[in-house]
C-alpha positions as CSV (number, residue, x, y, z in Angstrom):
1,X,6.7,-1.7,8.4
2,X,4.3,-0.9,5.7
3,X,4.7,-0.6,1.9
4,X,1.4,1.3,1.4
5,X,0.3,3.8,3.9
6,X,-3.3,4.8,4.6
7,X,-2.3,8.5,4.5
8,X,-1.3,7.9,0.9
9,X,-4.8,6.5,0.3
10,X,-6.3,9.6,1.8
11,X,-4.2,12.0,-0.3
12,X,-3.1,10.2,-3.4
13,X,-3.7,6.4,-2.9
14,X,-1.4,3.5,-3.8
15,X,-3.1,0.2,-4.2
16,X,-3.3,-3.0,-6.0
17,X,-5.8,-4.4,-8.4
18,X,-7.2,-7.6,-9.6
19,X,-9.9,-8.3,-12.1
20,X,-12.2,-11.0,-13.1
21,X,-14.9,-12.0,-15.6
22,X,-15.2,-13.5,-19.0
23,X,-17.3,-14.4,-22.0
24,X,-21.0,-14.7,-22.0
25,X,-21.2,-15.5,-18.2
26,X,-19.5,-12.1,-17.5
27,X,-21.7,-10.2,-19.9
28,X,-25.0,-11.7,-18.7
29,X,-24.6,-13.3,-15.3
30,X,-27.4,-15.7,-14.5
31,X,-29.9,-14.9,-11.7
32,X,-29.0,-17.1,-8.7
33,X,-31.9,-16.1,-6.5
34,X,-33.6,-13.0,-5.3
35,X,-31.2,-10.1,-5.7
36,X,-28.3,-12.4,-6.6
37,X,-26.2,-12.6,-9.7
38,X,-24.1,-15.6,-10.6
39,X,-20.6,-15.1,-11.9
40,X,-19.1,-18.5,-12.8
41,X,-19.8,-20.6,-9.8
42,X,-20.0,-17.8,-7.3
43,X,-23.3,-16.1,-6.3
44,X,-23.1,-12.4,-5.6
45,X,-25.5,-10.0,-4.1
46,X,-25.7,-6.2,-4.1
47,X,-23.5,-4.3,-1.7
48,X,-21.6,-1.0,-1.4
49,X,-18.0,-0.2,-0.7
50,X,-17.1,2.8,1.5
51,X,-14.0,4.5,2.9
52,X,-13.6,7.3,5.4
53,X,-11.2,8.8,2.8
54,X,-13.7,8.8,-0.1
55,X,-16.8,11.0,-0.4
56,X,-19.0,8.5,-2.1
57,X,-19.6,4.8,-1.6
58,X,-19.3,2.5,-4.6
59,X,-22.1,0.1,-5.7
60,X,-20.8,-3.4,-6.1
61,X,-21.7,-7.1,-6.0
62,X,-20.3,-9.0,-3.0
63,X,-19.7,-12.7,-2.2
64,X,-17.8,-15.1,0.0
65,X,-15.7,-17.9,-1.4
66,X,-14.2,-20.6,0.9
67,X,-10.6,-21.8,0.5
68,X,-8.6,-24.1,2.8
69,X,-6.4,-22.3,5.3
70,X,-3.8,-25.0,5.0
71,X,-3.6,-26.3,1.4
72,X,-2.4,-29.6,2.6
73,X,-5.7,-30.0,4.5
74,X,-8.4,-29.3,2.0
75,X,-11.1,-30.4,4.4
76,X,-9.6,-28.5,7.4
77,X,-10.3,-25.0,8.5
78,X,-11.5,-22.7,5.7
79,X,-10.9,-19.0,5.0
80,X,-14.0,-17.2,3.8
81,X,-12.5,-14.8,1.2
82,X,-14.4,-11.6,0.9
83,X,-14.9,-10.7,-2.8
84,X,-16.4,-7.7,-4.5
85,X,-17.2,-7.6,-8.2
86,X,-17.7,-4.2,-10.0
87,X,-19.5,-5.0,-13.3
88,X,-18.3,-3.2,-16.4
89,X,-20.4,-0.1,-17.1
90,X,-20.7,-0.6,-20.9
91,X,-22.8,-3.8,-21.0
92,X,-22.7,-3.8,-24.8
93,X,-18.9,-4.1,-25.0
94,X,-17.3,-6.1,-22.1
95,X,-13.8,-7.6,-22.5
96,X,-13.3,-11.2,-21.7
97,X,-10.5,-10.6,-19.2
98,X,-11.2,-8.8,-16.0
99,X,-8.9,-6.7,-13.7
100,X,-7.9,-8.2,-10.4
101,X,-7.1,-5.4,-8.0
102,X,-4.5,-6.1,-5.3
103,X,-4.1,-3.9,-2.3
104,X,-1.0,-2.8,-0.5
105,X,0.5,-3.0,3.0
106,X,1.1,-5.8,3.5
107,X,-2.1,-5.7,5.5
108,X,-4.6,-3.6,3.6
109,X,-7.9,-4.9,2.2
110,X,-8.8,-4.4,-1.5
111,X,-12.5,-3.7,-0.7
112,X,-11.5,-1.0,1.8
113,X,-9.1,1.0,-0.3
114,X,-11.0,0.7,-3.6
115,X,-13.3,3.7,-3.0
116,X,-10.3,6.0,-3.0
117,X,-9.2,4.5,-6.4
118,X,-12.4,4.1,-8.2
119,X,-12.3,7.4,-10.1
120,X,-8.8,6.5,-11.5
121,X,-10.3,3.4,-13.1
122,X,-13.5,4.9,-14.5
123,X,-12.3,4.4,-18.1
124,X,-11.0,0.9,-17.3
125,X,-14.4,0.0,-15.8
126,X,-16.3,0.8,-19.1
127,X,-15.1,-2.4,-20.7
128,X,-13.7,-4.6,-17.9
129,X,-15.1,-6.1,-14.7
130,X,-13.1,-5.3,-11.6
131,X,-12.7,-8.0,-9.0
132,X,-11.5,-7.2,-5.5
133,X,-10.4,-9.9,-3.1
134,X,-9.5,-9.1,0.5
135,X,-6.3,-10.9,0.8
136,X,-6.5,-13.6,3.5
137,X,-5.8,-12.0,6.9
138,X,-7.2,-8.6,5.8
139,X,-10.6,-6.9,5.6
140,X,-13.3,-9.5,6.0
141,X,-11.2,-12.4,5.0
142,X,-10.4,-13.7,8.5
143,X,-8.5,-10.6,9.5
144,X,-5.4,-11.1,11.6
145,X,-5.9,-8.1,13.9
146,X,-3.5,-7.3,16.7
147,X,-4.9,-5.0,19.4
148,X,-3.2,-3.3,22.2
149,X,-4.4,-3.0,25.8
150,X,-6.7,-0.1,24.9
151,X,-8.4,-2.2,22.2
152,X,-6.8,-0.2,19.4
153,X,-5.4,-1.9,16.3
154,X,-1.8,-1.2,17.1
155,X,1.3,-0.8,14.9
156,X,4.0,-3.5,15.1
157,X,6.7,-1.3,16.4
158,X,6.2,-0.4,20.0
159,X,8.3,2.8,20.5
160,X,7.4,3.2,24.2
161,X,8.2,-0.3,25.4
162,X,11.1,-1.1,23.2
163,X,11.9,-4.5,21.7
164,X,10.8,-6.6,24.6
165,X,7.3,-5.1,24.5
166,X,7.1,-5.4,20.7
167,X,8.0,-9.1,21.0
168,X,5.5,-9.7,23.7
169,X,2.8,-7.9,21.7
170,X,3.5,-10.2,18.7
171,X,3.4,-13.4,20.8
172,X,0.2,-12.4,22.6
173,X,-1.5,-11.5,19.4
174,X,-0.6,-14.8,17.7
175,X,-1.9,-16.8,20.7
176,X,-5.3,-15.1,20.5
177,X,-5.9,-15.5,16.7
178,X,-8.5,-17.9,15.4
179,X,-6.0,-18.8,12.6
180,X,-2.7,-20.4,11.9
181,X,-0.5,-17.5,10.9
182,X,1.8,-19.7,9.0
183,X,-0.7,-19.8,6.1
184,X,-1.2,-16.1,5.5
185,X,1.7,-15.4,3.2
186,X,2.0,-14.0,-0.3
187,X,2.2,-17.5,-1.8
188,X,-1.0,-18.5,0.0
189,X,-2.7,-15.3,-1.4
190,X,-1.6,-16.0,-4.9
191,X,-3.1,-19.5,-4.7
192,X,-6.3,-17.9,-3.5
193,X,-6.3,-15.5,-6.5
194,X,-6.2,-18.4,-8.9
195,X,-8.8,-20.3,-7.1
196,X,-11.2,-17.4,-7.4
197,X,-10.2,-16.9,-11.1
198,X,-11.1,-20.6,-11.8
199,X,-14.4,-20.4,-9.9
200,X,-15.4,-17.3,-11.9
201,X,-14.8,-19.2,-15.1
202,X,-12.1,-16.8,-16.4
203,X,-9.4,-17.9,-18.8
204,X,-7.1,-14.9,-18.3
205,X,-6.9,-11.9,-16.0
206,X,-5.2,-8.5,-15.9
207,X,-3.3,-8.2,-12.6
208,X,-2.9,-4.6,-11.3
209,X,-1.1,-4.0,-8.1
210,X,0.3,-1.1,-6.1
211,X,3.1,-1.1,-3.5
212,X,3.1,-4.5,-1.7
213,X,0.5,-5.5,-4.2
214,X,3.2,-5.4,-6.9
215,X,4.9,-8.3,-5.1
216,X,1.6,-10.2,-5.2
217,X,1.1,-9.4,-8.9
218,X,4.6,-10.5,-9.9
219,X,4.3,-13.7,-7.9
220,X,1.0,-14.5,-9.6
221,X,2.3,-13.8,-13.1
222,X,5.3,-16.0,-12.3
223,X,3.2,-18.9,-11.0
224,X,0.3,-18.7,-13.4
225,X,1.6,-17.1,-16.6
226,X,-0.9,-19.0,-18.8
227,X,-3.8,-17.3,-16.9
228,X,-2.3,-13.8,-17.0
229,X,-2.9,-11.4,-19.9
230,X,-1.2,-8.2,-18.6
231,X,0.5,-6.8,-15.5
232,X,0.4,-3.3,-14.1
233,X,2.6,-2.5,-11.1
234,X,2.7,0.9,-9.4
235,X,5.3,1.6,-6.7
236,X,7.3,-1.4,-7.8
237,X,8.7,-3.9,-5.2
238,X,11.3,-6.1,-6.9
239,X,11.1,-9.8,-6.0
240,X,14.7,-9.6,-4.9
241,X,13.9,-6.9,-2.3
242,X,13.9,-7.8,1.4
243,X,11.0,-5.8,2.8
244,X,12.3,-3.4,5.4
245,X,15.9,-3.6,4.4
246,X,16.1,-0.2,2.5
247,X,13.2,1.8,4.0
248,X,15.4,4.1,6.0
249,X,17.8,5.1,3.2
250,X,15.0,5.3,0.7
251,X,13.1,7.8,2.9
252,X,16.2,10.0,3.4
253,X,16.9,10.0,-0.3
254,X,13.3,11.1,-1.0
255,X,13.4,13.8,1.7
256,X,16.6,15.2,0.0
257,X,14.7,15.5,-3.3
258,X,11.6,17.0,-1.6
259,X,13.5,19.4,0.6
260,X,15.3,20.6,-2.5
261,X,12.0,22.0,-3.7
262,X,12.1,24.3,-0.6
263,X,15.6,25.4,-1.4
264,X,14.6,26.3,-4.9
265,X,11.7,28.4,-3.7
266,X,13.0,31.8,-2.5
267,X,10.3,32.4,0.2
268,X,10.6,28.9,1.5
269,X,14.4,29.1,1.7
270,X,14.3,32.5,3.3
271,X,11.9,31.3,6.0
272,X,13.2,27.8,6.7
273,X,16.9,28.0,5.8
274,X,19.2,26.1,3.5
275,X,19.0,22.7,5.2
276,X,15.6,21.5,6.5
277,X,17.2,18.0,6.9
278,X,19.7,19.4,9.4
279,X,16.9,21.1,11.3
280,X,15.0,17.8,11.3
281,X,18.1,15.9,12.7
282,X,18.6,18.5,15.4
283,X,14.9,18.4,16.4
284,X,14.9,14.6,16.7
285,X,18.1,14.6,18.7
286,X,16.7,17.1,21.1
287,X,13.4,15.3,21.6
288,X,15.2,12.0,22.0
289,X,17.0,13.4,25.0
290,X,14.1,15.5,26.3
291,X,10.6,14.6,25.2
292,X,8.1,17.5,25.6
293,X,4.6,17.4,26.9
294,X,2.3,19.2,24.5
295,X,-1.3,20.4,24.6
296,X,-3.0,20.1,21.2
297,X,-6.4,19.6,19.5
298,X,-7.4,16.2,18.4
299,X,-7.8,16.7,14.6
300,X,-10.9,14.5,14.4
301,X,-12.9,15.5,17.5
302,X,-11.5,18.9,18.4
303,X,-10.9,17.7,21.9
304,X,-8.1,19.3,23.8
305,X,-5.4,16.7,24.7
306,X,-2.0,16.5,26.3
307,X,0.7,14.1,25.1
308,X,4.4,13.7,24.7
309,X,6.2,14.9,21.6
310,X,9.0,12.4,21.0
311,X,11.6,11.8,18.3
312,X,9.5,8.8,17.2
313,X,6.5,11.0,16.6
314,X,8.6,13.3,14.4
315,X,10.0,10.3,12.5
316,X,6.6,8.8,12.0
317,X,5.1,12.1,10.7
318,X,8.0,12.7,8.4
319,X,7.9,9.1,7.0
320,X,4.1,9.2,6.4
321,X,4.0,12.7,4.9
322,X,6.8,11.8,2.5
323,X,4.5,9.4,0.7
324,X,2.4,12.1,-0.9
325,X,3.8,15.4,-2.3
326,X,0.6,17.2,-1.2
327,X,1.5,16.3,2.4
328,X,5.3,16.5,2.0
329,X,4.8,20.2,1.1
330,X,3.8,20.8,4.7
331,X,6.9,19.2,6.2
332,X,9.3,22.2,6.3
333,X,6.6,24.3,7.9
334,X,5.6,21.8,10.5
335,X,9.1,20.9,11.4
336,X,10.1,24.5,11.7
337,X,7.2,25.2,14.0
338,X,8.3,22.3,16.2
339,X,11.9,23.5,16.1
340,X,10.6,26.8,17.5
341,X,8.9,25.1,20.3
342,X,5.4,25.1,18.8
343,X,4.6,21.4,18.8
344,X,0.8,21.4,18.5
345,X,0.6,21.2,14.7
346,X,3.1,18.3,14.7
347,X,1.2,16.4,17.4
348,X,-2.2,17.0,15.8
349,X,-0.9,15.7,12.4
350,X,0.8,12.7,14.1
351,X,-2.4,11.9,15.9
352,X,-4.3,12.1,12.6
353,X,-1.9,9.7,10.9
354,X,-2.0,7.2,13.8
355,X,-5.7,7.1,13.6
356,X,-5.8,6.6,9.9
357,X,-3.2,3.9,9.8
358,X,-4.1,1.8,12.8
359,X,-7.5,0.4,11.6
360,X,-6.5,0.0,8.0
361,X,-3.5,-2.3,8.4
362,X,-3.9,-5.8,9.7
363,X,-0.6,-6.1,11.5
364,X,-0.9,-9.9,12.1
365,X,-1.1,-10.5,8.4
366,X,1.8,-8.1,7.9
367,X,3.9,-10.2,10.3
368,X,2.9,-13.4,8.6
369,X,4.2,-12.1,5.3
370,X,7.4,-10.5,6.5
371,X,8.4,-13.3,8.9
372,X,8.0,-16.0,6.2
373,X,9.4,-14.0,3.3
374,X,12.0,-11.5,4.5
375,X,12.9,-11.6,8.2
376,X,15.7,-14.2,8.0
377,X,17.3,-12.0,5.3
378,X,17.2,-8.8,7.2
379,X,20.5,-7.4,8.4
380,X,21.4,-4.3,10.3
381,X,23.1,-1.8,8.1
382,X,25.4,0.9,9.6
383,X,24.2,3.3,6.9
384,X,20.8,3.4,8.6
385,X,22.0,4.8,11.8
386,X,21.9,8.5,10.8
387,X,18.6,8.3,8.9
388,X,15.3,9.6,10.1
389,X,14.0,6.1,10.7
390,X,17.2,4.8,12.1
391,X,18.1,1.1,12.3
392,X,15.4,-0.1,14.7
393,X,12.9,-1.3,12.1
394,X,14.8,-4.4,11.0
395,X,15.9,-5.2,14.7
396,X,12.3,-5.1,15.9
397,X,11.0,-7.2,12.9
398,X,13.6,-9.9,13.4
399,X,12.8,-10.0,17.1
400,X,9.1,-10.2,16.6
401,X,9.3,-12.9,14.1
402,X,10.9,-15.2,16.7
403,X,7.6,-15.0,18.5
404,X,5.4,-15.3,15.5
405,X,4.4,-18.7,13.9
406,X,6.3,-18.5,10.6
407,X,5.4,-20.1,7.3
408,X,7.6,-21.0,4.4
409,X,8.4,-19.4,1.0
410,X,9.2,-21.1,-2.2
411,X,12.9,-21.6,-3.1
412,X,12.5,-19.2,-6.0
413,X,10.4,-16.6,-4.2
414,X,13.1,-13.9,-4.4
415,X,14.1,-14.7,-8.0
416,X,13.9,-11.7,-10.4
417,X,10.6,-11.4,-12.3
418,X,11.3,-12.4,-15.9
419,X,8.4,-12.6,-18.3
420,X,7.3,-11.8,-21.9
421,X,3.9,-10.7,-20.6
422,X,2.9,-7.1,-21.5
423,X,3.8,-5.1,-18.4
424,X,3.4,-1.5,-17.4
425,X,5.5,-0.2,-14.5
426,X,4.9,3.1,-12.7
427,X,7.0,5.0,-10.3
428,X,6.8,8.4,-8.6
429,X,9.9,10.5,-8.8
430,X,9.8,11.3,-5.0
431,X,8.6,7.8,-3.8
432,X,10.1,7.3,-0.4
433,X,9.7,3.5,-0.2
434,X,9.8,2.2,-3.8
435,X,12.0,4.6,-5.7
436,X,12.2,4.6,-9.5
437,X,15.4,2.6,-9.5
438,X,13.3,-0.4,-8.4
439,X,11.1,-0.1,-11.5
440,X,14.3,0.0,-13.7
441,X,15.6,-3.1,-11.9
442,X,12.4,-5.1,-12.6
443,X,12.2,-3.8,-16.2
444,X,15.4,-5.6,-17.1
445,X,13.6,-8.9,-17.1
446,X,10.6,-7.7,-19.1
447,X,11.1,-7.4,-22.9
448,X,7.5,-6.3,-23.4
449,X,7.6,-3.9,-20.4
450,X,7.7,-0.2,-20.1
451,X,8.5,2.0,-17.1
452,X,7.0,5.4,-16.6
453,X,8.4,7.7,-14.0
454,X,6.0,10.5,-13.0
455,X,7.5,13.8,-12.2
456,X,7.0,15.2,-8.7
457,X,4.8,12.2,-7.6
458,X,5.2,10.1,-4.5
459,X,4.0,6.6,-3.7
460,X,1.1,5.7,-5.9
461,X,0.5,7.1,-9.4
462,X,-2.7,5.6,-10.7
463,X,-4.7,8.8,-10.3
464,X,-1.9,11.3,-11.3
465,X,-2.5,13.5,-14.3
466,X,-3.4,11.5,-17.5
467,X,-2.4,8.2,-15.9
468,X,-6.0,6.9,-15.8
469,X,-6.3,7.4,-19.5
470,X,-3.0,5.7,-20.2
471,X,-3.9,2.8,-17.9
472,X,-7.1,2.2,-19.8
473,X,-5.3,2.4,-23.2
474,X,-2.7,-0.2,-22.0
475,X,-5.4,-2.6,-20.8
476,X,-7.1,-2.3,-24.2
477,X,-4.0,-2.7,-26.3
478,X,-1.8,-4.9,-24.1
479,X,1.1,-2.9,-25.6
480,X,3.0,-0.6,-23.2
481,X,5.6,0.5,-25.7
482,X,3.1,2.1,-28.1
483,X,1.5,4.3,-25.4
484,X,1.8,8.0,-26.1
485,X,2.8,9.2,-22.6
486,X,3.6,12.8,-23.5
487,X,0.6,14.0,-21.5
488,X,2.5,13.1,-18.3
489,X,4.7,16.1,-19.1
490,X,2.0,18.4,-17.6
491,X,2.6,17.0,-14.1
492,X,4.4,19.5,-11.9
493,X,5.8,19.8,-8.4
494,X,3.7,20.8,-5.4
495,X,5.1,24.0,-4.0
496,X,6.1,23.9,-0.3
497,X,3.9,25.6,2.2
498,X,5.5,28.7,3.8
499,X,2.5,29.3,6.2
500,X,-0.6,27.5,7.2
501,X,-2.4,29.6,4.6
502,X,-0.7,27.7,1.8
503,X,2.2,28.4,-0.6
504,X,3.2,31.7,-2.1
505,X,1.2,32.6,-5.2
């Protein structure tokens, strides 16, 4: 299970943020040695951040900062946190409070996803430093990588081998790690964030998170309100939510909204019919009974391959593409092609998704989070049976967690987020994993909060329309209610593709 998908990063991006820096030390860091800059107590050196989904690399300052893996054993094994600092670009006018950027997943690394987000924060970066911390267990902060027999970073769910194979995969992975997975939870990550804040000499920070990062942001603001200036959460995960419990129904609700765009488009409706969802259901049922061997081109190498088209491949493609409207616009076309027996486009896209996701999500860290914070609360729901994803997700997660060393969560971990801190909440109208109702739910506890729902958008809204400008304005004013958000009215729906040449003019 994943809250933020890599495909979204490639097409729209949904991430978390965290910032750092303050006062004179932030404006004029001391020289700590040849090529080094001192920020508080941490010495940084030049580096660059790159992503296969971004055209340009980002110049930054990088450092390592050691924290105890087990907080009860401060002299025991240490986790070397990987940190990147992006200095504010207007050196004459730098705000005291930096932005801490928190990535999604759980399992993504902030330094790896930032290049896809940097342009959305160009205005923010004029006056504020950005600090990226690879959450423990991700990126270069002692990553908890689980690899399959082929050496690939594998997804948690093992569709081919069933539950027994998935459980064995989890147990084998845990046994090979140079880490104690019990100490790679959200609570541990929040403690790390504040340790870095203190080491940087920063009094207050602006926490910005996307998807799973919104959980981290809320938990930080709850535990350390005195050190938090503002909160921005995009693709909101309520504290009360049990991760994985509503994914299947949320996806189907999103698909209903997105397929409605096809029904409203005469050419799309004429070509693909009145009910793409029914077509999808029939296609999956057919492939579940009789998987089909397909010849297709590898989308990255052009190599001709043969593989089995399965119901799981269709479900995975549908789920991933629903995250971004630009990708979801392809769904009626690709599903119709498959329904007509032309599976090559579906298989190529499924292969592309698998390659993008596998190396960006640290599945061991993901298990550490979910097993400690959610698994004991997961229950099978009969309403999931007829959904695209079905009811297997919670079943597999609960089973895997029995083989995974499991940490603990605070007693109030799932308490609603209630705070007087200035908070900006963002939701995409079509978000298939964190729908707008989640934002409304969290807003009830935030007297100084405001929730913006972006028309036609999916999971991750930082870069949509005029949102970068509004984000900068909020971080300057710390007043969400005074924002003039009329400019978001220019956002429109992505037309569905009726052929591989694109949509109708």
